[in-house]
SEKOL-119075 format. One line per field, with one value per residue (C-alpha): x, y, z. Coordinates in steps of 0.5 Angstrom, whole numbers. Example, Ala and Ser with C-alpha at 12.3 -4.5 7.8 and 13.67 -1.06 7.14 Angstrom:
2
c1	25,27
c2	-9,-2
c3	16,14
//
This chain:
1200
c1	18,11,9,3,-2,2,9,7,4,10,15,11,11,18,21,21,21,18,18,13,14,8,6,0,-6,-3,-8,-3,-6,-13,-11,-5,-8,-14,-9,-6,-13,-15,-9,-9,-17,-16,-11,-15,-10,-10,-9,-9,-7,-5,-4,-2,-3,0,-7,-13,-18,-14,-15,-22,-24,-19,-23,-29,-27,-25,-31,-35,-31,-32,-39,-37,-40,-35,-32,-33,-28,-25,-25,-21,-18,-16,-14,-19,-24,-25,-29,-27,-29,-25,-27,-23,-18,-16,-15,-13,-10,-6,2,1,-4,1,6,2,1,8,11,5,6,14,12,8,6,-1,-1,1,3,5,4,7,4,7,14,17,14,19,15,17,11,13,21,20,15,20,25,21,19,26,28,22,23,30,28,21,17,21,15,11,11,13,11,13,10,13,11,18,22,28,26,33,34,28,30,37,35,32,37,39,46,46,52,56,53,47,42,37,29,26,23,16,14,7,5,-2,-1,-5,-4,3,5,11,16,18,23,24,29,23,19,25,24,17,14,19,26,29,28,35,36,41,42,44,39,32,27,21,23,19,21,18,12,10,13,8,2,3,4,-3,-6,-2,-6,-12,-8,-5,-12,-15,-9,-10,-18,-21,-25,-32,-37,-41,-35,-29,-25,-23,-29,-25,-20,-16,-15,-8,-5,1,5,8,11,7,1,4,7,0,-3,2,0,-7,-6,-3,-8,-14,-14,-14,-20,-26,-22,-20,-25,-21,-24,-18,-18,-13,-11,-8,-8,-11,-16,-23,-26,-31,-26,-22,-28,-28,-22,-26,-32,-32,-32,-37,-37,-32,-28,-21,-20,-13,-11,-6,-3,2,5,-2,-4,2,-1,-6,-11,-12,-16,-17,-18,-11,-8,-3,2,6,12,16,20,20,17,17,19,19,26,29,34,40,42,35,31,25,22,21,18,24,24,28,29,24,27,27,22,17,17,16,10,7,8,4,-2,-3,-5,-11,-16,-12,-5,-2,4,9,12,18,20,27,32,33,41,39,33,38,45,42,36,37,34,30,28,31,27,23,27,33,29,24,23,24,20,15,20,24,18,16,23,22,16,19,24,29,35,36,34,40,41,34,34,41,38,33,34,36,38,38,44,46,46,39,37,41,37,31,32,33,27,23,26,24,17,17,16,23,27,33,37,37,36,39,45,45,45,45,43,37,33,27,20,16,8,7,12,7,1,4,7,0,-3,-3,-1,5,8,7,-1,-1,2,-4,-9,-5,-5,-12,-14,-10,-14,-21,-20,-20,-26,-23,-16,-19,-22,-16,-11,-15,-16,-8,-7,-11,-11,-15,-22,-22,-24,-19,-22,-17,-16,-21,-16,-18,-25,-22,-18,-24,-28,-23,-21,-29,-29,-23,-27,-22,-18,-12,-12,-12,-13,-19,-22,-22,-26,-31,-32,-33,-37,-42,-42,-43,-49,-52,-52,-54,-60,-62,-61,-59,-65,-70,-68,-67,-60,-56,-50,-46,-49,-47,-40,-39,-42,-38,-32,-32,-30,-35,-32,-25,-29,-33,-26,-24,-30,-28,-21,-23,-27,-21,-16,-21,-22,-14,-14,-19,-13,-9,-15,-16,-23,-28,-32,-39,-42,-39,-36,-39,-32,-32,-35,-37,-31,-34,-32,-26,-22,-24,-20,-14,-13,-14,-9,-4,-5,-4,3,5,4,8,14,19,16,15,16,16,13,18,17,13,14,7,9,12,6,2,7,7,0,0,-4,-10,-12,-8,-14,-18,-13,-8,-3,-1,5,7,2,4,7,2,-3,-5,-12,-14,-14,-19,-25,-20,-18,-25,-27,-21,-22,-30,-27,-25,-31,-38,-38,-34,-28,-25,-19,-15,-9,-3,3,1,-6,-9,-15,-19,-25,-31,-33,-40,-44,-45,-40,-34,-30,-24,-17,-20,-17,-22,-23,-22,-15,-14,-17,-13,-6,-8,-9,-1,1,-3,1,-6,-4,-7,-6,-8,-8,-4,-7,-2,1,-4,-10,-7,-5,-12,-15,-11,-13,-20,-18,-14,-20,-24,-19,-19,-26,-26,-21,-25,-31,-26,-25,-18,-13,-9,-5,-10,-15,-21,-25,-32,-35,-40,-45,-47,-45,-49,-47,-49,-49,-43,-41,-41,-47,-46,-46,-39,-36,-35,-30,-23,-27,-32,-28,-33,-40,-46,-48,-54,-52,-57,-54,-49,-45,-40,-37,-33,-36,-43,-47,-49,-53,-51,-55,-56,-62,-60,-59,-66,-70,-67,-69,-76,-77,-75,-79,-85,-85,-84,-90,-95,-101,-97,-93,-98,-96,-89,-89,-87,-80,-80,-75,-69,-66,-58,-54,-53,-59,-63,-70,-75,-76,-81,-79,-83,-82,-87,-93,-92,-89,-86,-82,-74,-69,-65,-60,-60,-54,-56,-62,-64,-68,-67,-70,-77,-78,-85,-82,-75,-72,-67,-62,-63,-59,-62,-58,-60,-60,-54,-58,-60,-66,-69,-75,-79,-78,-86,-85,-80,-82,-78,-74,-75,-69,-70,-69,-62,-60,-60,-54,-55,-55,-52,-45,-40,-36,-30,-28,-20,-14,-17,-17,-20,-17,-12,-14,-22,-22,-17,-16,-18,-26,-30,-33,-41,-40,-36,-41,-47,-44,-43,-49,-53,-49,-49,-55,-60,-57,-54,-47,-41,-35,-28,-26,-19,-19,-23,-21,-25,-30,-31,-30,-26,-28,-27,-34,-36,-42,-44,-48,-53,-49,-44,-39,-36,-32,-30,-33,-26,-23,-28,-28,-20,-22,-27,-22,-25,-20,-13,-10,-8,-4,-8,-6,-2,-8,-11,-5,-4,-12,-11,-5,-9,-14,-9,-7,-14,-14,-19,-23,-17,-16,-23,-23,-17,-20,-26,-22,-20,-23,-28,-28,-32,-28,-32,-28,-30,-32,-30,-23,-23,-26,-21,-15,-10,-9,-2,-6,-8,0,-2,2,0,3,3,2,6,2,-3,1,0,6,2,4,7,13,15,22,23,25,30,38,38,31,34,39,34,28,21,15,8,5,0,-6,-6,-11,-5,-1,-4,-3,-4,-2,-8,-5,2,2,3,11,10,12,7,8,6,6,6,4,9,15,18,23,21,24,30,32,33,27,23,15,10,4,-2,-1,-4,-2,-3,-6,-3,-1,5,10,6,12,16,11,9,16,18,12,13,21,24,29,30,36,34,38,39,42,49,46,42,36,31,30,32,31,32,36,31,32,34,39,47,51,54,60,62,59,56,48,45,40,43,39,33,35,31,34,29,29,24,20,15,17,17,19,19,12,11,16,13,6,10,13,6,3,8,7,0,2,7,1,-4,1,5,4,-1,-2,-3,-8,-12,-13,-16,-24,-28,-28,-21,-19,-24,-21,-14,-17,-20,-14,-9,-14,-15,-7,-6,-11,-8
c2	-33,-34,-42,-45,-50,-55,-53,-53,-60,-63,-60,-63,-70,-70,-68,-70,-63,-57,-49,-45,-38,-32,-26,-26,-26,-30,-36,-41,-44,-45,-47,-51,-57,-57,-57,-63,-67,-65,-68,-75,-75,-75,-80,-84,-84,-84,-78,-75,-68,-65,-57,-54,-47,-43,-40,-44,-39,-39,-47,-46,-40,-43,-50,-47,-42,-48,-52,-46,-45,-53,-53,-59,-60,-58,-64,-69,-68,-62,-61,-58,-60,-55,-59,-64,-60,-64,-63,-69,-76,-82,-79,-73,-72,-64,-63,-56,-56,-53,-54,-57,-62,-65,-65,-69,-74,-75,-75,-81,-85,-83,-84,-79,-85,-84,-78,-77,-70,-66,-58,-53,-46,-40,-42,-36,-34,-38,-40,-45,-50,-49,-50,-56,-59,-58,-61,-68,-68,-67,-73,-78,-76,-79,-85,-88,-83,-83,-83,-77,-71,-65,-58,-51,-45,-38,-31,-28,-26,-30,-38,-40,-42,-47,-50,-51,-54,-60,-60,-68,-71,-72,-74,-72,-65,-62,-60,-55,-56,-53,-46,-44,-37,-35,-28,-26,-18,-14,-7,-3,-1,5,5,12,14,19,23,23,27,32,38,39,35,36,34,28,22,20,13,9,1,-1,3,2,7,11,18,25,27,21,21,29,27,22,26,31,26,24,31,31,25,30,34,28,25,31,32,25,25,32,34,32,38,35,33,38,32,27,22,16,17,11,8,9,3,5,0,2,-3,-3,0,6,8,7,12,17,17,17,23,27,25,27,34,33,28,33,38,32,28,22,15,13,6,3,-4,-8,-15,-13,-9,-12,-16,-10,-5,-10,-11,-3,-4,-8,-3,2,9,14,18,23,20,17,11,11,5,5,-2,-7,-13,-16,-13,-16,-23,-24,-19,-17,-10,-10,-2,0,5,8,4,8,3,6,-1,-3,-9,-12,-19,-24,-26,-31,-28,-32,-31,-32,-36,-31,-28,-20,-16,-13,-7,-8,-6,-10,-14,-13,-19,-16,-9,-13,-16,-10,-6,-12,-10,-4,-5,-10,-6,0,2,4,7,5,10,7,13,12,14,9,8,6,1,-2,-2,-3,-7,-14,-19,-23,-23,-28,-35,-36,-43,-38,-33,-37,-42,-49,-53,-56,-57,-61,-65,-67,-69,-74,-77,-77,-81,-81,-78,-74,-67,-63,-68,-67,-60,-59,-61,-55,-50,-45,-49,-46,-46,-52,-48,-46,-54,-56,-50,-52,-60,-57,-53,-59,-63,-58,-59,-66,-67,-71,-75,-72,-78,-82,-90,-89,-84,-77,-73,-66,-65,-71,-75,-80,-78,-78,-80,-72,-71,-75,-71,-64,-66,-68,-61,-55,-51,-48,-54,-50,-49,-57,-58,-54,-59,-65,-62,-60,-67,-69,-64,-65,-58,-60,-56,-50,-51,-53,-46,-42,-46,-45,-37,-37,-40,-35,-28,-24,-25,-18,-13,-7,-2,4,10,6,3,5,3,-4,-4,-3,-8,-13,-11,-13,-19,-21,-20,-19,-25,-22,-26,-26,-33,-33,-26,-31,-36,-32,-28,-35,-38,-32,-32,-40,-40,-34,-38,-45,-41,-38,-31,-27,-29,-28,-22,-18,-16,-19,-23,-18,-12,-16,-17,-10,-7,-12,-11,-18,-20,-25,-28,-30,-33,-37,-39,-41,-46,-49,-50,-52,-58,-60,-60,-64,-69,-70,-71,-77,-81,-81,-83,-76,-74,-69,-72,-73,-70,-66,-70,-70,-67,-61,-55,-49,-45,-39,-43,-40,-47,-49,-42,-43,-50,-47,-42,-47,-51,-45,-44,-51,-51,-44,-46,-43,-36,-34,-27,-24,-18,-12,-10,-4,1,2,8,11,10,14,19,20,21,26,21,20,13,9,5,10,16,17,23,28,32,38,43,51,53,55,55,48,49,53,47,43,44,41,35,33,33,29,24,23,18,13,14,15,21,27,25,29,33,35,40,41,42,37,34,28,25,21,17,17,10,8,6,-2,-3,-3,-9,-9,-10,-8,-2,3,1,8,8,2,7,13,9,6,13,14,8,9,16,19,26,30,38,44,51,56,62,68,71,77,72,67,72,75,68,66,72,70,63,67,71,65,61,68,68,61,62,68,63,59,53,50,53,49,49,43,45,40,42,41,35,37,33,37,43,43,43,36,35,30,32,26,26,19,18,19,13,12,16,13,11,7,2,-3,-2,-6,-6,-9,-11,-9,-11,-16,-14,-20,-24,-19,-13,-10,-4,-3,1,3,0,6,10,16,13,9,16,19,13,13,21,20,14,17,23,21,16,21,19,13,18,22,29,28,31,27,28,32,35,32,26,26,21,24,27,25,23,19,12,6,0,-6,-11,-16,-14,-7,-1,5,11,11,16,15,17,16,12,11,12,8,10,17,19,16,20,17,10,10,6,9,5,8,7,7,11,9,1,1,-3,-2,-3,-1,3,6,14,15,12,17,23,29,29,35,39,38,31,32,35,28,24,18,12,6,6,2,-4,-9,-14,-13,-17,-22,-23,-28,-35,-36,-43,-43,-36,-34,-28,-24,-26,-29,-35,-37,-41,-36,-31,-35,-37,-30,-27,-33,-31,-24,-21,-18,-19,-15,-16,-14,-10,-8,-2,-3,3,8,8,11,13,6,2,-4,-8,-15,-18,-22,-26,-27,-34,-36,-40,-33,-36,-31,-32,-28,-28,-26,-32,-37,-35,-37,-43,-46,-44,-38,-33,-32,-28,-21,-15,-9,-3,3,8,3,2,9,10,5,8,15,11,8,15,17,22,19,25,30,25,25,33,33,29,33,40,40,47,45,51,52,56,61,64,71,70,77,76,70,75,81,77,74,66,63,58,64,63,56,54,49,44,37,34,28,22,19,15,10,9,2,0,-7,-9,-16,-19,-25,-31,-35,-34,-30,-26,-23,-19,-16,-11,-14,-11,-13,-13,-7,-11,-15,-14,-14,-8,-4,-8,-5,-8,-9,-11,-7,-9,-16,-18,-25,-26,-25,-29,-28,-33,-31,-35,-32,-28,-24,-18,-11,-9,-6,-13,-11,-12,-18,-17,-22,-23,-26,-26,-29,-26,-32,-31,-28,-35,-36,-40,-41,-39,-44,-49,-48,-48,-55,-58,-57,-56,-62,-63,-59,-59,-57,-53,-53,-49,-50,-55,-58,-57,-54,-53,-46,-46,-50,-50,-51,-53,-59,-61,-62,-66,-72,-72,-64,-62,-56,-54,-57,-51,-45,-39,-43,-45,-42,-40,-41,-38,-40,-35,-40,-46,-52,-59,-66,-67,-62,-65,-72,-68,-65,-71,-75,-70,-70,-78,-77,-73,-78,-83,-80,-78,-84,-88,-89,-96,-95,-89,-93,-98,-94,-93,-87,-89,-90,-83,-80,-83,-81,-74,-73,-75,-70,-65,-66,-67,-60,-56,-60
c3	-98,-98,-98,-101,-97,-101,-100,-92,-92,-96,-92,-86,-89,-91,-84,-77,-75,-78,-76,-78,-77,-78,-75,-70,-74,-80,-79,-77,-71,-74,-81,-81,-77,-82,-88,-85,-83,-90,-93,-89,-90,-98,-98,-93,-87,-80,-77,-69,-68,-62,-61,-55,-53,-47,-44,-43,-46,-52,-53,-52,-56,-62,-62,-62,-68,-72,-71,-73,-79,-81,-78,-74,-67,-61,-59,-65,-70,-66,-59,-53,-46,-41,-34,-33,-37,-44,-50,-54,-56,-59,-66,-64,-69,-67,-60,-57,-50,-46,-46,-39,-41,-47,-42,-37,-43,-45,-38,-36,-42,-44,-51,-57,-61,-59,-64,-71,-71,-65,-66,-60,-61,-59,-57,-58,-51,-48,-42,-37,-40,-47,-46,-42,-47,-52,-48,-47,-55,-57,-52,-54,-61,-61,-57,-58,-62,-69,-73,-70,-74,-70,-72,-68,-69,-67,-68,-68,-74,-73,-71,-72,-65,-65,-72,-69,-63,-67,-72,-74,-76,-83,-87,-81,-81,-76,-81,-77,-78,-84,-83,-87,-87,-87,-88,-85,-85,-90,-87,-86,-80,-80,-75,-71,-66,-60,-65,-70,-65,-63,-62,-64,-58,-53,-50,-52,-47,-44,-43,-40,-42,-35,-31,-34,-32,-35,-36,-35,-42,-45,-41,-43,-51,-51,-48,-54,-59,-57,-58,-65,-68,-69,-74,-77,-78,-81,-86,-88,-88,-87,-82,-80,-79,-73,-69,-71,-71,-77,-79,-76,-70,-69,-62,-59,-55,-50,-47,-40,-35,-29,-25,-22,-29,-32,-26,-28,-35,-33,-29,-35,-40,-35,-36,-44,-43,-45,-50,-54,-53,-50,-47,-43,-41,-36,-37,-32,-29,-23,-25,-25,-31,-33,-33,-38,-42,-44,-48,-53,-54,-59,-57,-58,-65,-65,-59,-59,-55,-51,-48,-42,-42,-39,-43,-42,-49,-52,-53,-48,-51,-58,-59,-67,-68,-66,-70,-66,-61,-57,-54,-48,-49,-42,-38,-32,-31,-26,-23,-18,-14,-14,-7,-4,-9,-8,-14,-15,-21,-24,-29,-35,-42,-47,-52,-60,-60,-55,-59,-65,-62,-59,-66,-69,-65,-70,-77,-76,-80,-83,-84,-77,-74,-68,-64,-60,-54,-55,-60,-66,-64,-57,-60,-65,-60,-53,-53,-53,-59,-54,-47,-42,-42,-36,-34,-33,-28,-25,-19,-22,-17,-21,-27,-22,-20,-27,-29,-23,-25,-32,-29,-35,-31,-25,-25,-27,-33,-36,-35,-38,-45,-45,-50,-45,-39,-32,-28,-24,-17,-19,-20,-13,-9,-12,-10,-3,-3,-5,1,6,3,4,-4,-4,1,4,0,-6,-5,2,0,2,-5,-5,-12,-12,-8,-8,-10,-4,-4,-2,-8,-13,-10,-11,-18,-20,-18,-23,-16,-13,-8,-2,-4,-5,2,4,1,4,11,10,9,16,20,16,13,6,4,6,4,-3,-3,-1,-5,-11,-10,-8,-15,-19,-19,-14,-13,-9,-14,-14,-19,-22,-17,-12,-8,-1,-2,-4,2,6,3,4,11,12,9,13,19,25,23,21,15,7,7,11,8,1,5,8,1,-2,3,3,-5,-5,0,-4,-10,-7,-4,-11,-7,-13,-17,-11,-9,-16,-14,-20,-18,-22,-18,-11,-14,-15,-9,-5,-9,-11,-18,-20,-26,-22,-16,-21,-24,-16,-16,-22,-20,-13,-17,-21,-16,-12,-17,-18,-11,-11,-15,-9,-4,-1,-1,2,7,4,11,16,22,29,31,26,27,23,20,24,31,34,35,27,25,30,27,20,21,24,18,14,18,17,9,8,12,13,11,18,21,28,31,33,40,41,47,50,54,49,44,49,50,42,42,48,52,47,46,41,39,36,35,29,29,23,23,19,21,21,27,32,27,27,30,24,19,23,18,12,17,19,11,9,15,13,8,14,18,17,22,23,27,33,31,37,36,41,37,32,30,33,29,34,32,36,39,37,43,44,38,42,43,48,45,38,34,31,24,22,24,19,14,16,16,9,6,8,5,-2,-2,-2,0,5,4,7,3,9,11,10,16,17,17,21,27,27,27,32,36,36,39,44,46,47,51,56,56,59,64,67,67,72,67,67,63,58,51,49,44,42,36,38,34,29,24,18,20,26,34,37,44,46,53,58,62,65,72,75,78,85,89,91,98,94,91,92,90,88,80,76,69,64,58,56,49,50,55,59,56,59,61,69,73,80,86,91,93,89,82,84,85,79,74,78,76,69,68,71,68,61,61,64,61,57,54,50,53,49,42,36,33,27,22,20,24,25,29,36,37,44,44,48,45,46,49,50,56,59,54,56,53,56,54,55,54,48,43,35,33,25,21,15,9,10,3,6,12,14,13,15,21,27,31,38,44,51,55,62,60,55,50,43,38,31,32,27,26,27,34,37,41,43,49,54,55,63,62,60,66,70,68,64,68,64,65,60,64,62,66,68,68,63,55,51,51,46,45,46,43,38,34,41,39,45,43,43,49,53,51,53,59,61,59,63,69,70,66,70,77,82,83,87,84,85,81,78,73,69,61,55,60,61,68,69,74,78,78,85,86,93,94,99,103,104,99,94,88,82,75,72,75,74,66,67,71,65,60,57,59,60,65,62,63,63,58,60,61,65,70,70,72,78,81,81,85,90,91,92,87,82,83,80,75,72,73,69,64,63,63,56,53,48,43,37,32,28,23,20,13,12,13,8,3,5,6,1,2,0,-4,-9,-10,-12,-5,0,5,5,12,14,16,19,23,29,34,35,27,27,23,22,22,18,22,17,18,11,12,19,14,10,12,11,9,8,1,0,-3,4,9,14,10,16,22,29,36,40,46,46,54,52,51,48,41,35,29,22,16,9,3,-1,0,-6,-6,-8,-15,-12,-9,-2,2,3,1,5,1,3,10,16,23,28,35,41,45,49,46,39,34,37,37,30,28,32,29,21,21,17,23,30,34,41,46,53,59,61,67,62,66,61,54,52,44,38,31,26,18,14,19,17,12,16,12,11,18,15,14,8,7,12,9,11,18,24,31,36,43,47,51,55,58,53,57,55,55,50,46,46,44,38,36,36,32,27,27,26,19,17,18,14,8,9,2,-3,-2,6,5,-1,4,9,10,12,19,20,16,21,27,25,23,30,34,30,32,39,40,36,41,47
//
């Protein structure tokens, strides 16, 4: 029955609790509070109404709408509060807020007496916040707030469960709360099922109630259904002469369970887009806000809008022009695994309540239709009435902390009163997780209780923060180590949807940009921080305004979602204000002992803080066999090579052109395609940009192609064409044999740029022979510490260089011709260089060209091949380099220091520190040095530099860097050691000859053959290649007892989804930390999200685990002479002797020496952490100086 305004108010006033049921759009949220306020105003009674909303945006938008209806100023009679953002005054009588705001008020006051009416809206969604609010309201209603009127508003058709939950005993009988029905729908929505469409639109979809899945039959039937809408509308409304379709084409909303299913249906509809004038719009929480906004835009005349959405359109987003709803009756729900307490998205059949909600998306402006892509019998008999409430399927950490703050009973007693209470074992496990984080003490009032514990100071902080408990711990530890500002940004970003844009069908570009933001830190958290800092600096300097590039455009170019990053800034500010209540504050100015976050030691400290916050989400790298990796790549350099399998037998080299084109997406220039029995894609190193132990960036992109399942396909030749082309190739090889070149099975496709051949053969001065392992060299350019360019110091090289310079600069270079035509990377030229007020021309190679569209004004990056340095030079100043000068070898030789790597402490992440670079440059640049050659790898020489002082004393630069703490001793790579063995055997010249003896053949396919012969592709046949792969791809295993039993994978959105071992020769354990750990949809594999790979420091995994574990039990050898490992976790129960939380125990085996001094230092840092976050009264009494001293000491101890 439909209730009038008077009946609604009368029911509310005569009952303690009233349930109002009305479909979405009925106006109950905006009108009911106004009805109550008007009634109280007419009777001159005091009224104070609070209305909850599950989403922040709903609270603000509804408050604005009510104020607009009544012509009130926002924040006067009606206002809102979301978090600490409050638009309200003492005179406000209707306050819209998030459910969390009401919960905080009630938990803090333990009473509802400050309100006359409490309205809980959208309770049918059954999220944790709403159910917990219901629990608190019900408990207070029966204790100290009996006079408060409670109104529950739901969009479900059956609200009996809510009415029964608030039933009151009347005359020895429980009377449920009254239910008021509010009708808001004007237009009718008809229902249809798959059997109504069969057989006209295809086969009947097969559905299994025990195994939910999206069937191919349902997808194809829905695509045909969308085409049928045209006939249906023309039959109803006639045909528009201009468009050929009905005058009004209704929009379609299809509900699919996830991104993959949206992508599948998008691909099926794409061929119909032009013919049927469709606007296909994907709607998913991960796509950009700009893409999401397209759903609200009206389509052009004659077009139909087709929205492919997840359940985000079920309640969060309302599109008014929907006429047709296609519902596959599937959903993905976040489920907490009962064995591991890890969460994962599980595909399930949607409930009937969900389907009713989805049906309600149509019929807003006209009659609508809802198509359920299952049979009617399946819908009625197999779909559940309601979904499983969040409280029964999601983690409970936040709720348990709130019950401890509420302090009206132990957690299991309070949560047991919920509308749908969680299982007791889930509550007990949550309590143990909170003890592991430090939010609860291990005991309760001195006794060890498994299902409860005393609330700690950290627990009070975490309970006050609207964040995951481990993110809250990140902020606390950030404060201890003076990294609070950085942790605020990271914590806020991890709590919201990703700031990195991931446009539909552009995942590879999205990964490329995110990888760039990570900047070799191997951390999602630092990628967030880097992006935020750049955006913040541009905002602060008003750069968007000054440069003319809008903030939105900058975000689009850099794959940053501007709206999301602004939300991060707002949340970080709110969290900062909340922390101030606990005397945790950012310093007003940077302390003298803290450097910029770009400093390597600051990054190391931040990574350690991240590791401590997300204990025990730790993973160790599986071992990689470097020698086997080199063999798999047929002795190609694994740092810049990937491999593909699956090419036709004995025909692989015929597909070079296709492979070159495919991998241009990964690299700005063409890759080198080497084909033996499989294809090896080798990405050229750019001079002056290569770093030792660093993997070529294109390798990451190539492997990401495979992980994103982007197919690499080639259309194969038929047998006759393949034989003819292979004969041409064999003839070319035979000609090479006649020319006296080495015969080999290896064919290396020549590198070409834009179809033209560019000279790429090595013209560098050859290294000294084995009889000259000691030589003198002059360092001409330093790239970074340990990476430099040299010239050999001898009379022959001096004469060659003098000849070149004198010849190029005759008449000050006026004899040289200007360089004209189209410039391309790899071309040689003569370029000017100014030194000591004089300008001379030198041999150079063009590396890149800017502003190619303006030939007169563009600039080029030139690499000087005789000195190793680069310079930006205007195109007009470049000159043609005569061919005669290419016959003289290039004098600059690339070198690396052997046997060292950046210090793990001073230069983490394998990147040399600024101080190390400056010291090295100061020591060697422009000076003659003695060098002992160790090996030749990648055409670069690895040496030990020796400085000879005036007093005759000699010392090694390599060892000096180790002594000063800038470098660590390191094992050489396998290729380097092979080269060293060749040198020792006095066959270096043979090694170099073999290295340069590969045939370089340009395969010119006869175009007539392609025209004359049939290709298998004419029969629509192609082959899909397997890969790309790298044998240095890292895999990780979880360190916990439970995790060791499961396979671990890295989330595809992580920068470490492609992780390459850049030091495979180093056998030390390498650790990865995950901010969140979940399970894949099957529940079998662990998924690490928002990951950080720690620096390769000896013993670091053991040290970090010992630092942040609650309890550690050390292991010794049989003689008790040294520590060999430890058992880390929550410890064991003294009464039973069993482990308290065995699943999270970590068994450590020390791979480096840890002695009693190390244990003392570890305990010292743990003590400093305990002091900094001991209790609120102690912390509140400290001044800034005391905090700084504590932070400085903690940082120093950690680095030591």
